[in-house]
BAPAMAR-915356 format. One record per residue: x, y, z of N, C-alpha, C in turn; residue in three letters; residue number from 0. Coordinates in steps of 0.05 Angstrom, whole numbers, padded with zeros to 5 digits. Layout:
% BAPAMAR-915356
X:Y:Z:X:Y:Z:X:Y:Z:ALA:NUM
...
***
This chain:
% BAPAMAR-915356
00196:00136:-00310:00217:00109:-00302:00203:00090:-00324:MET:0
00225:00081:-00335:00221:00057:-00350:00211:00025:-00337:ARG:1
00203:00010:-00350:00199:-00016:-00342:00226:-00032:-00340:GLU:2
00226:-00039:-00321:00252:-00054:-00313:00275:-00042:-00319:GLY:3
00273:-00020:-00311:00299:-00003:-00304:00312:-00006:-00287:ALA:4
00341:00001:-00286:00355:00006:-00264:00381:00026:-00270:TYR:5
00392:00033:-00251:00414:00043:-00252:00440:00042:-00246:ASN:6
00463:00044:-00265:00492:00026:-00251:00506:00053:-00261:VAL:7
00525:00059:-00245:00554:00078:-00243:00535:00104:-00243:ASN:8
00513:00107:-00235:00505:00135:-00221:00489:00144:-00250:GLY:9
00485:00132:-00264:00474:00134:-00292:00441:00141:-00291:GLN:10
00431:00155:-00304:00399:00142:-00312:00398:00115:-00331:ARG:11
00379:00097:-00327:00372:00076:-00339:00373:00079:-00370:SER:12
00374:00099:-00384:00371:00101:-00410:00396:00094:-00423:MET:13
00424:00104:-00398:00453:00103:-00410:00458:00068:-00410:PHE:14
00447:00054:-00399:00463:00026:-00398:00457:00015:-00429:ASN:15
00465:00004:-00440:00471:-00010:-00474:00463:-00043:-00476:ASN:16
00438:-00046:-00489:00428:-00069:-00487:00438:-00078:-00514:PHE:17
00452:-00105:-00516:00458:-00122:-00544:00440:-00149:-00538:LEU:18
00429:-00155:-00564:00415:-00177:-00570:00429:-00194:-00590:LEU:19
00439:-00216:-00587:00449:-00231:-00607:00474:-00216:-00625:ASP:20
00490:-00198:-00606:00508:-00185:-00622:00502:-00153:-00632:GLY:21
00478:-00145:-00628:00469:-00130:-00646:00449:-00100:-00619:MET:22
00444:-00087:-00638:00438:-00061:-00617:00405:-00065:-00608:ASP:23
00396:-00063:-00586:00378:-00070:-00577:00372:-00051:-00561:ASN:24
00370:-00021:-00562:00365:00001:-00544:00337:00012:-00559:ASN:25
00323:00017:-00543:00293:00027:-00554:00300:00063:-00548:ALA:26
00308:00082:-00569:00314:00103:-00572:00293:00118:-00568:TYR:27
00298:00143:-00547:00275:00166:-00553:00282:00186:-00526:GLY:28
00269:00211:-00526:00274:00226:-00510:00251:00226:-00485:GLU:29
00233:00213:-00482:00215:00216:-00461:00203:00187:-00451:SER:30
00223:00179:-00422:00210:00160:-00409:00186:00156:-00403:ASN:31
00169:00146:-00416:00135:00139:-00419:00126:00110:-00404:GLN:32
00148:00106:-00392:00140:00080:-00381:00149:00051:-00393:GLY:33
00157:00057:-00418:00162:00036:-00436:00191:00027:-00432:PHE:34
00198:00009:-00447:00223:-00016:-00434:00242:-00002:-00447:ASP:35
00262:00001:-00437:00293:00016:-00455:00301:-00009:-00473:ASN:36
00290:-00034:-00474:00301:-00052:-00495:00278:-00055:-00518:GLN:37
00286:-00062:-00542:00268:-00060:-00561:00250:-00085:-00555:ILE:38
00264:-00109:-00551:00263:-00139:-00550:00277:-00146:-00518:ILE:39
00257:-00158:-00503:00259:-00163:-00480:00255:-00198:-00479:ALA:40
00268:-00213:-00494:00264:-00237:-00493:00259:-00259:-00471:ILE:41
00243:-00274:-00469:00231:-00289:-00443:00260:-00302:-00428:ALA:42
00257:-00302:-00407:00280:-00313:-00386:00288:-00347:-00400:PRO:43
00272:-00358:-00405:00276:-00382:-00413:00282:-00386:-00439:ASP:44
00287:-00366:-00455:00294:-00360:-00481:00326:-00349:-00486:SER:45
00339:-00349:-00471:00361:-00338:-00465:00385:-00357:-00462:VAL:46
00397:-00360:-00477:00423:-00380:-00481:00442:-00375:-00460:ALA:47
00453:-00345:-00464:00475:-00342:-00439:00469:-00309:-00444:GLN:48
00487:-00297:-00425:00485:-00275:-00422:00511:-00255:-00401:PHE:49
00515:-00237:-00402:00538:-00220:-00385:00531:-00189:-00380:ASN:50
00542:-00183:-00357:00530:-00154:-00352:00559:-00149:-00349:VAL:51
00566:-00123:-00357:00593:-00112:-00363:00584:-00083:-00350:VAL:52
00593:-00072:-00325:00591:-00049:-00308:00611:-00029:-00309:THR:53
00635:-00042:-00318:00665:-00025:-00309:00685:-00036:-00336:ASN:54
00704:-00019:-00333:00728:-00031:-00349:00722:-00053:-00377:ASN:55
00705:-00038:-00402:00696:-00043:-00415:00711:-00051:-00441:GLU:56
00716:-00071:-00452:00740:-00076:-00469:00728:-00063:-00495:SER:57
00742:-00064:-00520:00741:-00036:-00542:00723:-00054:-00559:ALA:58
00705:-00075:-00555:00677:-00084:-00564:00658:-00070:-00567:GLU:59
00655:-00054:-00542:00631:-00038:-00531:00636:-00010:-00530:TYR:60
00609:-00002:-00528:00609:00037:-00534:00579:00037:-00529:GLY:61
00580:00062:-00533:00550:00083:-00527:00550:00085:-00496:ARG:62
00550:00068:-00479:00550:00066:-00451:00571:00075:-00433:SER:63
00548:00095:-00409:00563:00102:-00397:00556:00083:-00360:SER:64
00536:00073:-00371:00523:00055:-00351:00530:00026:-00352:GLY:65
00516:00008:-00348:00533:-00022:-00360:00516:-00033:-00385:ALA:66
00531:-00048:-00394:00528:-00069:-00423:00517:-00088:-00422:THR:67
00491:-00099:-00432:00482:-00130:-00427:00473:-00136:-00446:VAL:68
00497:-00161:-00449:00505:-00173:-00473:00479:-00209:-00473:ASN:69
00469:-00209:-00494:00455:-00227:-00486:00449:-00249:-00514:VAL:70
00448:-00272:-00507:00446:-00285:-00530:00424:-00304:-00529:ALA:71
00410:-00305:-00553:00379:-00326:-00556:00385:-00349:-00552:SER:72
00364:-00368:-00547:00368:-00396:-00546:00352:-00405:-00577:ALA:73
00380:-00422:-00583:00368:-00439:-00609:00360:-00471:-00602:GLY:74
00347:-00481:-00630:00343:-00512:-00621:00364:-00532:-00622:GLY:75
00367:-00555:-00617:00380:-00572:-00611:00381:-00601:-00629:THR:76
00393:-00618:-00627:00376:-00640:-00634:00355:-00658:-00627:ASN:77
00348:-00650:-00605:00330:-00665:-00584:00311:-00641:-00582:ARG:78
00287:-00649:-00585:00255:-00638:-00582:00267:-00628:-00546:PHE:79
00251:-00603:-00541:00253:-00596:-00512:00230:-00579:-00512:HIS:80
00213:-00579:-00491:00204:-00553:-00492:00194:-00540:-00460:GLY:81
00174:-00522:-00458:00179:-00517:-00428:00152:-00495:-00426:THR:82
00139:-00500:-00404:00111:-00486:-00399:00106:-00470:-00378:VAL:83
00102:-00445:-00374:00100:-00444:-00342:00078:-00416:-00346:TYR:84
00074:-00414:-00322:00052:-00393:-00307:00056:-00379:-00287:GLU:85
00056:-00348:-00281:00058:-00337:-00261:00037:-00325:-00255:PHE:86
00021:-00329:-00233:00002:-00320:-00215:00006:-00295:-00192:LEU:87
-00010:-00278:-00192:-00017:-00262:-00169:-00041:-00254:-00168:ARG:88
-00059:-00257:-00147:-00085:-00247:-00148:-00092:-00233:-00122:ASN:89
-00110:-00212:-00122:-00115:-00196:-00098:-00131:-00213:-00074:THR:90
-00146:-00237:-00086:-00155:-00254:-00064:-00131:-00262:-00047:ASP:91
-00109:-00271:-00055:-00088:-00286:-00042:-00068:-00259:-00026:LEU:92
-00074:-00234:-00023:-00053:-00216:-00021:-00065:-00212:00013:ASN:93
-00053:-00197:00032:-00060:-00195:00059:-00060:-00170:00063:ALA:94
-00080:-00153:00068:-00078:-00129:00078:-00069:-00117:00101:ALA:95
-00053:-00138:00118:-00045:-00128:00142:-00072:-00128:00160:GLY:96
-00060:-00136:00192:-00079:-00126:00216:-00092:-00107:00221:PHE:97
-00082:-00083:00219:-00091:-00060:00224:-00097:-00039:00191:PHE:98
-00119:-00046:00190:-00132:-00026:00168:-00132:00001:00162:LYS:99
-00113:00010:00152:-00114:00043:00147:-00134:00055:00145:PRO:100
-00140:00071:00154:-00162:00095:00144:-00152:00118:00134:LEU:101
-00161:00128:00110:-00145:00150:00094:-00172:00176:00109:LEU:102
-00156:00194:00127:-00169:00214:00132:-00169:00248:00121:VAL:103
-00182:00258:00112:-00186:00281:00097:-00186:00305:00121:SER:104
-00171:00327:00107:-00176:00349:00125:-00196:00360:00127:ASN:105
-00223:00350:00112:-00251:00353:00127:-00259:00337:00152:THR:106
-00242:00321:00156:-00252:00310:00180:-00262:00276:00170:GLY:107
-00272:00279:00146:-00278:00252:00139:-00265:00235:00134:THR:108
-00272:00202:00133:-00256:00180:00139:-00262:00161:00116:SER:109
-00241:00157:00094:-00253:00136:00079:-00245:00105:00086:VAL:110
-00266:00087:00088:-00251:00068:00098:-00229:00049:00078:PRO:111
-00209:00033:00081:-00188:00028:00070:-00204:00012:00049:PHE:112
-00193:00003:00026:-00197:-00013:00004:-00174:-00022:-00004:GLN:113
-00169:-00059:-00008:-00150:-00064:-00015:-00147:-00063:-00043:LYS:114
-00125:-00047:-00055:-00126:-00047:-00082:-00121:-00067:-00099:PRO:115
-00136:-00071:-00113:-00135:-00098:-00139:-00107:-00101:-00155:THR:116
-00097:-00124:-00149:-00075:-00134:-00165:-00073:-00161:-00174:PHE:117
-00091:-00168:-00201:-00085:-00187:-00212:-00067:-00188:-00241:ASN:118
-00047:-00212:-00237:-00031:-00213:-00254:-00031:-00239:-00268:ARG:119
-00027:-00247:-00293:-00026:-00269:-00305:-00001:-00272:-00316:ASN:120
00023:-00282:-00321:00040:-00277:-00335:00049:-00312:-00344:GLN:121
00047:-00327:-00369:00051:-00345:-00375:00062:-00350:-00408:TYR:122
00067:-00372:-00404:00085:-00374:-00434:00093:-00408:-00436:GLY:123
00111:-00409:-00465:00116:-00430:-00470:00142:-00429:-00491:MET:124
00157:-00446:-00492:00180:-00444:-00516:00181:-00481:-00522:ASN:125
00189:-00483:-00548:00192:-00504:-00563:00215:-00507:-00582:PHE:126
00233:-00526:-00578:00255:-00529:-00597:00264:-00550:-00608:GLY:127
00276:-00560:-00632:00287:-00579:-00634:00303:-00584:-00660:GLY:128
00303:-00605:-00678:00311:-00605:-00711:00291:-00605:-00724:PRO:129
00297:-00592:-00752:00291:-00597:-00775:00293:-00617:-00791:ILE:130
00322:-00614:-00795:00339:-00634:-00805:00367:-00636:-00786:ALA:131
00372:-00663:-00775:00390:-00667:-00757:00414:-00658:-00763:LYS:132
00429:-00647:-00749:00458:-00634:-00754:00459:-00614:-00769:ASP:133
00438:-00599:-00781:00440:-00588:-00796:00420:-00558:-00800:LYS:134
00396:-00566:-00795:00372:-00543:-00782:00353:-00546:-00760:LEU:135
00356:-00517:-00746:00343:-00525:-00719:00325:-00504:-00720:PHE:136
00310:-00504:-00698:00290:-00480:-00701:00279:-00484:-00665:PHE:137
00266:-00463:-00661:00265:-00451:-00626:00242:-00426:-00630:PHE:138
00219:-00439:-00621:00199:-00421:-00616:00188:-00415:-00586:LEU:139
00186:-00383:-00581:00174:-00381:-00552:00149:-00365:-00557:ASP:140
00134:-00357:-00538:00110:-00346:-00532:00105:-00335:-00508:PHE:141
00100:-00313:-00501:00097:-00306:-00470:00073:-00284:-00475:GLU:142
00050:-00283:-00457:00019:-00267:-00447:00026:-00260:-00420:GLY:143
00016:-00240:-00429:00014:-00212:-00400:-00010:-00204:-00397:PHE:144
-00024:-00207:-00381:-00052:-00200:-00371:-00056:-00194:-00348:ARG:145
-00061:-00161:-00338:-00053:-00155:-00315:-00077:-00125:-00311:GLN:146
-00093:-00131:-00285:-00108:-00111:-00278:-00099:-00100:-00257:THR:147
-00103:-00073:-00247:-00096:-00062:-00224:-00119:-00044:-00224:LEU:148
-00132:-00037:-00198:-00142:-00019:-00184:-00128:-00001:-00160:ARG:149
-00103:00018:-00171:-00093:00029:-00148:-00105:00051:-00143:PRO:150
-00108:00061:-00116:-00125:00085:-00100:-00111:00108:-00100:LEU:151
-00128:00128:-00108:-00117:00149:-00117:-00130:00173:-00102:TYR:152
-00119:00190:-00089:-00129:00211:-00075:-00127:00236:-00085:VAL:153
-00148:00247:-00093:-00151:00276:-00109:-00161:00300:-00096:LEU:154
-00154:00321:-00100:-00168:00345:-00089:-00186:00361:-00111:THR:155
-00216:00360:-00105:-00221:00368:-00123:-00242:00397:-00112:LEU:156
-00254:00416:-00128:-00268:00440:-00119:-00287:00438:-00104:PRO:157
-00288:00456:-00086:-00312:00463:-00067:-00333:00468:-00085:THR:158
-00359:00461:-00069:-00379:00481:-00085:-00380:00509:-00077:GLN:159
-00363:00527:-00064:-00360:00549:-00059:-00336:00563:-00087:ASN:160
-00327:00539:-00092:-00309:00552:-00113:-00316:00547:-00138:GLU:161
-00335:00531:-00141:-00348:00522:-00167:-00365:00549:-00164:LEU:162
-00381:00559:-00150:-00394:00584:-00152:-00373:00601:-00154:ASN:163
-00355:00608:-00151:-00336:00629:-00155:-00332:00644:-00128:GLY:164
-00340:00631:-00107:-00326:00635:-00079:-00308:00635:-00078:ILE:165
-00283:00646:-00072:-00257:00640:-00067:-00246:00643:-00036:LEU:166
-00221:00631:-00029:-00219:00633:00005:-00195:00659:00004:VAL:167
-00193:00669:-00025:-00167:00689:-00018:-00176:00707:-00044:VAL:168
-00167:00734:-00038:-00170:00761:-00067:-00164:00750:-00091:PRO:169
-00183:00753:-00115:-00176:00746:-00138:-00174:00774:-00155:VAL:170
-00158:00780:-00166:-00148:00802:-00188:-00151:00798:-00211:TRP:171
-00168:00810:-00228:-00177:00806:-00260:-00156:00821:-00267:ASN:172
-00137:00808:-00286:-00120:00822:-00298:-00129:00835:-00324:PRO:173
-00152:00836:-00334:-00158:00852:-00357:-00181:00878:-00353:LEU:174
-00188:00869:-00322:-00195:00901:-00317:-00191:00908:-00288:THR:175
-00176:00906:-00282:-00157:00910:-00250:-00180:00908:-00242:SER:176
-00200:00899:-00233:-00218:00898:-00209:-00210:00868:-00202:THR:177
-00212:00878:-00166:-00202:00859:-00142:-00233:00850:-00135:VAL:178
-00238:00815:-00134:-00251:00815:-00116:-00249:00799:-00089:TYR:179
-00257:00811:-00067:-00244:00804:-00039:-00254:00782:-00042:PRO:180
-00236:00759:-00018:-00238:00734:-00005:-00269:00730:00002:ALA:181
-00280:00709:00001:-00311:00700:00004:-00332:00719:-00012:GLY:182
-00319:00734:-00038:-00341:00747:-00054:-00341:00736:-00076:THR:183
-00373:00735:-00085:-00367:00711:-00116:-00359:00728:-00137:ALA:184
-00349:00714:-00152:-00339:00728:-00182:-00359:00724:-00201:ILE:185
-00373:00750:-00206:-00398:00745:-00231:-00389:00734:-00245:PRO:186
-00412:00714:-00259:-00409:00699:-00285:-00398:00709:-00306:SER:187
-00399:00738:-00314:-00395:00749:-00328:-00362:00748:-00330:GLY:188
-00353:00747:-00307:-00324:00757:-00313:-00302:00729:-00314:ALA:189
-00312:00709:-00318:-00303:00676:-00316:-00303:00674:-00344:ILE:190
-00278:00670:-00356:-00271:00658:-00375:-00297:00630:-00383:ASN:191
-00309:00636:-00415:-00324:00623:-00425:-00312:00587:-00424:SER:192
-00291:00581:-00427:-00281:00552:-00421:-00281:00546:-00399:LEU:193
-00268:00566:-00376:-00274:00555:-00348:-00307:00546:-00337:SER:194
-00322:00568:-00355:-00352:00562:-00348:-00359:00532:-00360:ARG:195
-00345:00528:-00386:-00351:00504:-00388:-00339:00475:-00368:GLN:196
-00317:00479:-00354:-00312:00452:-00342:-00327:00462:-00320:ILE:197
-00327:00479:-00310:-00344:00483:-00278:-00369:00469:-00283:ILE:198
-00390:00468:-00305:-00412:00460:-00319:-00406:00428:-00309:SER:199
-00385:00416:-00321:-00385:00387:-00320:-00376:00377:-00287:TYR:200
-00363:00395:-00274:-00351:00391:-00245:-00383:00395:-00228:PHE:201
-00397:00403:-00233:-00422:00410:-00215:-00439:00394:-00208:GLN:202
-00446:00378:-00223:-00463:00350:-00219:-00440:00326:-00212:PRO:203
-00415:00328:-00219:-00410:00304:-00202:-00397:00312:-00173:PHE:204
-00393:00335:-00165:-00386:00339:-00141:-00405:00337:-00126:VAL:205
-00434:00352:-00137:-00460:00354:-00114:-00466:00322:-00114:SER:206
-00461:00303:-00124:-00462:00274:-00112:-00440:00263:-00094:GLN:207
-00424:00277:-00085:-00408:00270:-00063:-00410:00279:-00038:LEU:208
-00409:00264:-00021:-00414:00279:00011:-00398:00302:00017:PRO:209
-00416:00319:00021:-00412:00354:00019:-00416:00358:00061:GLN:210
-00387:00358:00073:-00386:00369:00100:-00365:00391:00104:THR:211
-00368:00401:00126:-00353:00429:00130:-00341:00439:00107:GLY:212
-00312:00437:00105:-00294:00454:00084:-00305:00439:00064:LEU:213
-00314:00419:00052:-00316:00415:00027:-00347:00429:00014:ALA:214
-00359:00441:00034:-00381:00457:00028:-00374:00487:00020:THR:215
-00358:00493:00045:-00354:00525:00044:-00329:00532:00037:SER:216
-00303:00519:00044:-00281:00535:00043:-00259:00512:00027:GLY:217
-00233:00522:00026:-00215:00506:00012:-00212:00478:00025:LEU:218
-00208:00460:00004:-00209:00435:00011:-00183:00420:00002:ASN:219
-00177:00394:00007:-00152:00381:00000:-00156:00351:00008:GLN:220
-00149:00332:-00020:-00151:00310:-00012:-00185:00297:-00003:ASP:221
-00197:00303:-00020:-00223:00301:-00011:-00237:00281:-00022:ASP:222
-00222:00267:-00043:-00236:00244:-00063:-00213:00223:-00066:TYR:223
-00226:00195:-00058:-00209:00172:-00061:-00223:00154:-00081:ALA:224
-00208:00148:-00095:-00229:00124:-00115:-00203:00102:-00124:LYS:225
-00209:00081:-00125:-00192:00054:-00143:-00196:00059:-00174:GLU:226
-00175:00070:-00182:-00181:00069:-00208:-00166:00045:-00224:VAL:227
-00185:00032:-00241:-00174:00006:-00267:-00154:00014:-00280:PRO:228
-00134:-00005:-00286:-00117:00003:-00300:-00110:-00031:-00314:PHE:229
-00116:-00028:-00337:-00107:-00060:-00353:-00085:-00062:-00368:THR:230
-00076:-00079:-00367:-00050:-00087:-00389:-00050:-00113:-00401:ASP:231
-00055:-00115:-00426:-00051:-00139:-00444:-00024:-00137:-00461:LYS:232
-00004:-00157:-00457:00011:-00159:-00476:00015:-00186:-00491:SER:233
00029:-00187:-00511:00032:-00220:-00529:00065:-00208:-00540:ASP:234
00078:-00232:-00539:00108:-00225:-00545:00113:-00259:-00555:LYS:235
00127:-00261:-00573:00144:-00284:-00589:00161:-00279:-00605:GLY:236
00181:-00301:-00599:00208:-00303:-00623:00207:-00330:-00640:ASP:237
00219:-00336:-00650:00223:-00355:-00674:00250:-00348:-00685:LEU:238
00265:-00369:-00679:00294:-00372:-00691:00304:-00398:-00702:ARG:239
00314:-00397:-00724:00326:-00416:-00745:00356:-00414:-00743:PHE:240
00366:-00439:-00745:00402:-00440:-00735:00400:-00462:-00760:ASP:241
00425:-00456:-00779:00432:-00469:-00799:00463:-00480:-00802:TYR:242
00468:-00503:-00798:00496:-00504:-00800:00504:-00516:-00823:GLN:243
00515:-00498:-00849:00523:-00502:-00877:00543:-00525:-00873:GLN:244
00567:-00520:-00861:00581:-00544:-00858:00593:-00533:-00835:ASN:245
00622:-00551:-00835:00634:-00547:-00801:00645:-00519:-00795:PRO:246
00645:-00509:-00819:00659:-00483:-00822:00645:-00455:-00819:SER:247
00616:-00461:-00831:00599:-00433:-00833:00574:-00445:-00819:SER:248
00557:-00421:-00807:00534:-00428:-00790:00515:-00398:-00804:SER:249
00495:-00405:-00799:00472:-00380:-00795:00456:-00379:-00781:TRP:250
00438:-00361:-00779:00421:-00358:-00756:00402:-00333:-00769:PHE:251
00375:-00339:-00760:00351:-00319:-00772:00335:-00316:-00750:LEU:252
00334:-00294:-00738:00311:-00294:-00710:00287:-00270:-00720:ARG:253
00262:-00274:-00712:00237:-00252:-00718:00232:-00257:-00689:VAL:254
00229:-00225:-00683:00216:-00229:-00652:00196:-00204:-00659:SER:255
00170:-00206:-00639:00152:-00187:-00639:00145:-00178:-00611:ASP:256
00129:-00155:-00612:00114:-00157:-00582:00093:-00130:-00584:ARG:257
00072:-00139:-00579:00049:-00118:-00583:00030:-00118:-00553:LYS:258
00037:-00093:-00543:00020:-00086:-00515:-00004:-00062:-00519:GLU:259
-00021:-00066:-00508:-00040:-00046:-00500:-00050:-00045:-00468:THR:260
-00048:-00025:-00454:-00059:-00012:-00433:-00074:00007:-00430:GLY:261
-00096:00008:-00411:-00113:00025:-00412:-00116:00032:-00382:VAL:262
-00107:00061:-00384:-00111:00074:-00348:-00136:00092:-00350:ASN:263
-00159:00084:-00338:-00184:00099:-00336:-00182:00124:-00325:ASN:264
-00201:00150:-00324:-00196:00166:-00320:-00206:00163:-00289:PRO:265
-00193:00184:-00276:-00202:00180:-00243:-00231:00197:-00240:THR:266
-00233:00220:-00256:-00267:00231:-00257:-00279:00219:-00283:VAL:267
-00300:00229:-00283:-00315:00223:-00308:-00302:00246:-00336:PRO:268
-00307:00229:-00356:-00299:00246:-00385:-00322:00269:-00384:LEU:269
-00317:00281:-00390:-00299:00295:-00410:-00266:00301:-00390:PRO:270
-00277:00303:-00365:-00258:00323:-00341:-00233:00297:-00342:LEU:271
-00232:00281:-00348:-00213:00256:-00348:-00192:00252:-00323:ASP:272
-00180:00274:-00303:-00168:00278:-00294:-00134:00266:-00289:GLY:273
-00125:00268:-00315:-00103:00268:-00326:-00082:00243:-00325:GLN:274
-00102:00219:-00324:-00092:00191:-00322:-00083:00190:-00363:THR:275
-00062:00171:-00362:-00049:00158:-00391:-00072:00155:-00411:ASN:276
-00091:00137:-00398:-00111:00136:-00423:-00101:00106:-00434:GLY:277
-00105:00107:-00459:-00093:00080:-00475:-00063:00081:-00483:THR:278
-00053:00053:-00481:-00025:00063:-00485:-00013:00037:-00499:ILE:279
-00002:00042:-00524:-00002:00026:-00542:00029:00025:-00555:ARG:280
00040:00002:-00554:00067:-00010:-00555:00075:-00026:-00575:ILE:281
00092:-00022:-00592:00099:-00044:-00617:00123:-00054:-00625:LEU:282
00131:-00065:-00612:00169:-00073:-00622:00176:-00101:-00642:ASP:283
00183:-00092:-00659:00191:-00113:-00684:00225:-00107:-00688:GLN:284
00230:-00142:-00691:00257:-00145:-00695:00265:-00168:-00713:GLN:285
00277:-00164:-00735:00290:-00186:-00750:00328:-00184:-00753:VAL:286
00331:-00210:-00740:00361:-00207:-00739:00378:-00233:-00761:ALA:287
00399:-00225:-00767:00410:-00249:-00785:00439:-00251:-00783:LEU:288
00449:-00270:-00778:00480:-00273:-00770:00488:-00295:-00783:GLY:289
00518:-00291:-00796:00535:-00307:-00808:00555:-00310:-00790:TYR:290
00572:-00341:-00791:00592:-00341:-00778:00608:-00359:-00794:THR:291
00646:-00355:-00796:00652:-00369:-00815:00685:-00368:-00803:HIS:292
00694:-00396:-00797:00718:-00398:-00787:00739:-00403:-00813:LEU:293
00762:-00387:-00807:00791:-00391:-00828:00808:-00402:-00814:PHE:294
00808:-00422:-00809:00825:-00442:-00801:00824:-00443:-00769:GLY:295
00847:-00445:-00753:00840:-00453:-00728:00848:-00419:-00711:ALA:296
00853:-00402:-00725:00857:-00369:-00714:00844:-00344:-00722:ASP:297
00830:-00350:-00739:00813:-00329:-00755:00787:-00336:-00756:LYS:298
00762:-00315:-00754:00738:-00315:-00753:00730:-00296:-00767:ILE:299
00706:-00298:-00787:00682:-00283:-00788:00662:-00278:-00775:LEU:300
00650:-00257:-00766:00625:-00262:-00752:00606:-00228:-00759:ASP:301
00581:-00238:-00781:00576:-00217:-00784:00538:-00213:-00784:ALA:302
00529:-00195:-00779:00509:-00185:-00764:00488:-00165:-00779:ARG:303
00462:-00174:-00788:00448:-00149:-00796:00420:-00149:-00784:LEU:304
00413:-00130:-00771:00397:-00132:-00757:00370:-00102:-00768:GLY:305
00349:-00109:-00766:00325:-00092:-00770:00307:-00087:-00745:LEU:306
00302:-00063:-00736:00284:-00060:-00704:00259:-00040:-00715:SER:307
00240:-00037:-00701:00221:-00020:-00707:00207:-00017:-00676:ARG:308
00207:00000:-00666:00194:00007:-00644:00164:00028:-00647:THR:309
00147:00030:-00638:00127:00050:-00639:00111:00048:-00609:LYS:310
00112:00071:-00603:00094:00080:-00575:00085:00101:-00571:ALA:311
00067:00101:-00559:00047:00122:-00550:00022:00121:-00527:GLY:312
00018:00149:-00512:-00002:00145:-00496:-00023:00166:-00511:LYS:313
-00052:00149:-00510:-00077:00167:-00516:-00100:00175:-00502:TYR:314
-00102:00202:-00487:-00119:00197:-00473:-00144:00190:-00481:THR:315
-00161:00190:-00468:-00187:00170:-00469:-00209:00198:-00483:LEU:316
-00199:00229:-00476:-00218:00245:-00479:-00211:00258:-00512:SER:317
-00197:00239:-00522:-00186:00247:-00554:-00217:00243:-00568:ILE:318
-00220:00265:-00586:-00235:00259:-00604:-00263:00269:-00593:GLY:319
-00265:00279:-00573:-00284:00291:-00561:-00294:00321:-00565:GLN:320
-00306:00332:-00572:-00315:00357:-00571:-00331:00382:-00552:ASN:321
-00333:00369:-00521:-00347:00380:-00505:-00344:00404:-00502:ASP:322
-00317:00413:-00504:-00298:00437:-00490:-00293:00463:-00521:PHE:323
-00310:00475:-00516:-00301:00500:-00541:-00284:00522:-00528:THR:324
-00260:00523:-00553:-00243:00539:-00543:-00239:00568:-00568:ILE:325
-00249:00591:-00552:-00257:00612:-00568:-00228:00622:-00584:GLN:326
-00229:00626:-00613:-00208:00644:-00625:-00202:00667:-00608:ASP:327
-00171:00667:-00604:-00149:00692:-00599:-00140:00707:-00611:CYS:328
-00140:00734:-00616:-00129:00748:-00628:-00112:00764:-00604:LEU:329
-00077:00755:-00614:-00057:00762:-00601:-00047:00793:-00613:LEU:330
-00043:00812:-00599:-00033:00835:-00610:-00008:00844:-00599:MET:331
00007:00852:-00609:00033:00862:-00596:00040:00892:-00597:ARG:332
00043:00902:-00569:00042:00930:-00567:00062:00949:-00575:LEU:333
***
């Protein structure tokens, strides 16, 4: 699911078509990794006008079987004008409800309710005006985003018996055809070397947790709850110049930039990680140039040139660690 995504005409969010200042503004990619469908999402106070077309589109639109979102960025005028804003959300201001729930695992143990942390600051400004009256104008905006989350994750960890090779179901070794009955310890020599390495990191971590009932002896489920920090930092801005060459000709130039870094911390200690996203990095940049010329009262030339760059990826916090050794394997065809 991508940020700010929505579905129109029963289509996936990637089938919407985003236009900014008359140019393609779609972030193309085969994987929905939580990033925006748009390359540049300008702040609401920097939008001059927009329209959303969901059906019966005219011939000027294409690509999309969902909606077409057409946005024009704001420019400066003959008067200086600015805006400053701040949006605040803080855990201390959130209600937990009168009845605080308890998370109960199938071991019978109760985990006290913890109000998940949700702190967000979204702030920005814009300022525009004339450089040369009636001829050259500028418009500048900036928006910062700072967020810290601590959502509650509930995981299932291996029990002490499972770590010791004692399972609740029979296990068949495909290499030797040996069957180990339920409740019988699997010999250490029959366990893959990589699995033994993983177990060695689970052992001290699990031994520090409360071990009662099934958590000690048998199959367990939903026995580990933890609030996992997730920080997100983003800065973006736009600078636009408008030039009125003469009553019939005008130009504009817009430069946009966005950088974002998020860190999704591991649910269990490294190098185990717990399959979280790790570090998330996003870079979006765009340069747009436009020229409009009037030929009399019934003809117009409207030309646009744009250059966009988008780069994003997720990098687990385990990258670069060599705690686990995978032995070379020889594959043979029989």
